[in-house]
C-alpha positions as CSV (number, residue, x, y, z in Angstrom):
1,M,-74.9,-64.2,-63.4
2,T,-76.3,-65.7,-60.0
3,A,-78.6,-67.7,-58.8
4,A,-80.7,-67.2,-56.6
5,I,-83.9,-69.8,-54.8
6,L,-86.8,-68.1,-52.5
7,A,-87.4,-70.3,-49.9
8,G,-88.8,-67.7,-47.4
9,G,-92.0,-67.6,-47.8
10,R,-94.7,-69.1,-44.8
11,S,-95.9,-71.6,-46.7
12,I,-99.4,-71.1,-45.1
13,R,-102.0,-73.5,-47.1
14,M,-99.6,-76.0,-47.3
15,G,-98.7,-76.3,-43.3
16,R,-95.0,-76.8,-42.9
17,D,-91.7,-75.9,-45.5
18,K,-92.9,-76.2,-48.9
19,A,-88.7,-76.6,-49.4
20,L,-87.8,-79.5,-47.2
21,L,-91.1,-81.7,-48.6
22,P,-89.8,-84.9,-50.5
23,V,-90.3,-84.8,-54.2
24,G,-89.6,-87.8,-56.2
25,G,-87.5,-88.9,-53.5
26,R,-85.3,-85.4,-52.7
27,R,-86.2,-82.3,-50.7
28,M,-88.0,-80.1,-53.2
29,I,-85.3,-77.4,-53.4
30,E,-82.6,-79.9,-53.1
31,G,-84.0,-80.9,-57.0
32,I,-83.5,-77.2,-57.7
33,V,-80.0,-76.7,-56.7
34,E,-79.2,-79.8,-58.8
35,A,-81.2,-78.5,-61.9
36,L,-79.5,-74.8,-61.5
37,R,-75.9,-76.0,-60.7
38,P,-74.5,-75.8,-63.9
39,L,-75.9,-73.2,-65.4
40,F,-74.9,-70.9,-62.7
41,P,-71.6,-70.1,-61.0
42,E,-72.5,-68.6,-57.9
43,I,-76.4,-70.0,-56.3
44,V,-77.8,-68.4,-53.0
45,I,-80.2,-69.3,-51.3
46,I,-82.8,-66.8,-49.6
47,A,-84.4,-68.7,-46.6
48,D,-84.0,-67.7,-42.2
49,L,-83.5,-71.7,-41.5
50,R,-79.9,-71.3,-42.4
51,T,-79.3,-75.4,-40.7
52,A,-81.6,-76.2,-42.9
53,Y,-80.3,-75.9,-45.9
54,A,-76.5,-76.4,-44.7
55,D,-75.9,-79.3,-46.5
56,L,-77.1,-78.1,-50.0
57,G,-73.4,-75.9,-51.1
58,A,-74.9,-72.9,-51.3
59,P,-74.9,-70.2,-49.3
60,V,-78.3,-69.2,-47.1
61,S,-78.8,-65.2,-46.5
62,P,-82.3,-64.6,-44.6
63,D,-84.2,-61.3,-45.7
64,R,-82.7,-58.5,-45.0
65,I,-86.0,-56.8,-43.9
66,P,-88.2,-59.5,-42.6
67,D,-91.8,-59.8,-43.3
68,K,-91.9,-58.2,-46.9
69,G,-93.1,-61.2,-49.1
70,P,-91.1,-62.3,-52.2
71,L,-90.6,-58.2,-52.5
72,G,-88.2,-58.5,-49.9
73,G,-86.5,-61.7,-50.6
74,L,-85.9,-60.6,-54.2
75,Y,-84.5,-57.6,-52.1
76,T,-82.0,-59.6,-50.3
77,A,-81.0,-62.0,-53.1
78,L,-80.1,-59.1,-55.6
79,S,-78.6,-57.2,-52.5
80,E,-76.0,-60.9,-52.1
81,S,-75.2,-61.7,-55.4
82,G,-72.0,-61.3,-56.6
83,H,-72.8,-60.9,-60.3
84,P,-74.6,-58.0,-62.5
85,Y,-77.9,-60.0,-63.1
86,T,-79.5,-62.6,-60.9
87,F,-82.3,-65.5,-62.0
88,C,-84.9,-66.2,-59.0
89,I,-87.1,-68.5,-58.3
90,A,-89.3,-69.6,-55.8
91,C,-88.7,-73.1,-53.4
92,D,-91.7,-74.2,-54.6
93,M,-91.5,-74.7,-58.2
94,P,-89.4,-78.7,-58.7
95,F,-90.0,-78.9,-62.4
96,V,-86.8,-76.6,-63.5
97,D,-86.4,-76.5,-67.0
98,P,-82.5,-75.9,-68.2
99,G,-84.0,-74.7,-71.8
100,V,-86.8,-72.2,-70.0
101,V,-83.9,-71.0,-67.8
102,A,-81.2,-70.5,-70.6
103,S,-83.4,-68.5,-73.1
104,L,-84.9,-66.7,-70.5
105,T,-80.9,-65.5,-69.1
106,D,-79.6,-64.9,-72.1
107,R,-81.8,-62.4,-73.2
108,A,-80.7,-60.4,-70.0
109,E,-78.1,-57.6,-71.7
110,G,-79.9,-54.4,-71.9
111,S,-83.2,-55.0,-69.9
112,D,-83.6,-54.3,-66.0
113,V,-86.1,-57.6,-66.0
114,V,-86.9,-60.5,-68.1
115,V,-90.0,-61.9,-67.1
116,P,-92.4,-64.6,-68.8
117,W,-96.0,-63.6,-69.0
118,S,-99.3,-65.3,-70.8
119,A,-102.8,-63.5,-70.9
120,A,-102.8,-64.8,-66.9
121,G,-100.0,-62.8,-66.1
122,F,-96.5,-62.5,-65.4
123,E,-94.0,-65.4,-64.0
124,P,-92.2,-62.8,-61.1
125,L,-90.7,-65.8,-59.1
126,H,-89.6,-67.3,-62.3
127,A,-87.4,-64.9,-63.9
128,V,-84.2,-62.8,-64.4
129,Y,-83.6,-59.0,-62.1
130,A,-80.9,-56.7,-62.7
131,K,-78.9,-55.1,-60.0
132,R,-80.0,-52.0,-61.4
133,C,-83.0,-53.1,-60.1
134,L,-82.8,-52.8,-56.6
135,P,-83.3,-48.9,-56.3
136,S,-87.0,-49.1,-57.7
137,I,-87.2,-52.0,-55.3
138,E,-86.0,-50.1,-51.5
139,A,-88.2,-47.1,-52.8
140,M,-91.1,-49.7,-52.6
141,L,-90.2,-51.3,-49.3
142,A,-90.2,-48.0,-48.1
143,E,-93.8,-47.5,-49.7
144,D,-94.4,-50.8,-48.3
145,R,-95.8,-51.5,-51.8
146,L,-95.0,-55.1,-51.8
147,K,-96.5,-56.7,-55.6
148,V,-93.8,-58.0,-57.5
149,E,-95.5,-56.9,-60.5
150,S,-96.1,-53.1,-59.8
151,L,-91.6,-53.2,-60.2
152,F,-92.3,-53.5,-63.7
153,S,-93.7,-50.4,-64.1
154,R,-90.1,-48.3,-62.9
155,V,-87.7,-50.3,-64.6
156,R,-87.0,-51.6,-68.4
157,V,-88.6,-55.1,-69.1
158,R,-88.6,-57.7,-71.6
159,R,-91.8,-59.5,-71.4
160,V,-91.2,-63.0,-73.1
161,P,-94.6,-64.5,-73.9
162,T,-95.1,-68.2,-72.7
163,E,-96.1,-69.3,-75.6
164,E,-92.1,-69.5,-77.3
165,L,-91.2,-71.5,-74.3
166,R,-93.5,-74.3,-75.1
167,R,-91.2,-75.7,-77.7
168,L,-89.0,-76.2,-74.7
169,D,-91.1,-76.8,-72.1
170,P,-94.4,-77.9,-73.7
171,E,-96.8,-78.5,-70.9
172,L,-95.5,-75.9,-69.0
173,R,-94.7,-77.6,-65.9
174,C,-91.1,-75.3,-65.3
175,F,-94.3,-72.6,-63.5
176,C,-96.4,-74.9,-61.7
177,N,-96.4,-74.0,-58.0
178,V,-96.1,-76.9,-55.1
179,N,-99.0,-74.6,-52.2
180,T,-100.5,-77.3,-50.6
181,P,-101.2,-81.6,-49.6
182,E,-102.9,-82.1,-53.6
183,E,-100.2,-80.2,-56.0
184,L,-97.7,-82.0,-53.6
185,R,-99.2,-85.2,-54.6
186,A,-99.9,-84.3,-58.1
187,A,-96.5,-83.3,-58.4
188,A,-94.9,-86.7,-56.7
189,R,-97.6,-88.5,-59.3
190,W,-96.1,-86.8,-62.6
191,L,-92.6,-87.0,-61.6
192,D,-93.4,-90.8,-61.4
193,E,-95.4,-90.9,-65.2
194,T,-92.4,-89.0,-66.4
195,R,-89.7,-91.2,-65.2
196,V,-91.9,-94.4,-66.6
197,A,-92.2,-93.2,-70.1
198,R,-88.4,-92.2,-70.0
199,C,-87.6,-96.3,-69.0
200,E,-90.0,-97.3,-71.9
201,S,-88.9,-95.4,-74.6
């Protein structure tokens, strides 16, 4: 299975490239790569700014079809993937939990999508997608139907209740997005508090 980090967004609310912002003393995307590297034989980064990520030891591919949002990123990720399944994660989710990722990837066989779900909705950018999704995604892109969740009615989906994942990540931090300066500061505070707690224990 491949891991793909989607870093092609415009970061409008942040005002600058989120993936390159420091969280815990390193770039946000750097921490994601380091967390995923032990779990996957292949990591790809989907982004237009190739040089910005050149030092991360992972190939960088721009969107094959520009300006199609996260669905376009998924299309590129699955197209670039060298494996039947790809775990896709947004570049603004810095609290990767290896146990949660493994729980999702372990359920991939027999499904086209394995996606966390709660009453609040899906987590489509922290999910597993099969290459078999490509024809459906291509059709959606041609129709300019760009909401990722709209894919789920066209393929075989395995929903994973987020409550099942709390035993691995009790606060479900792994699904937190860092979209604004305020959320960036909150993420930094949480990392500092976690480090202090570990030192005290």
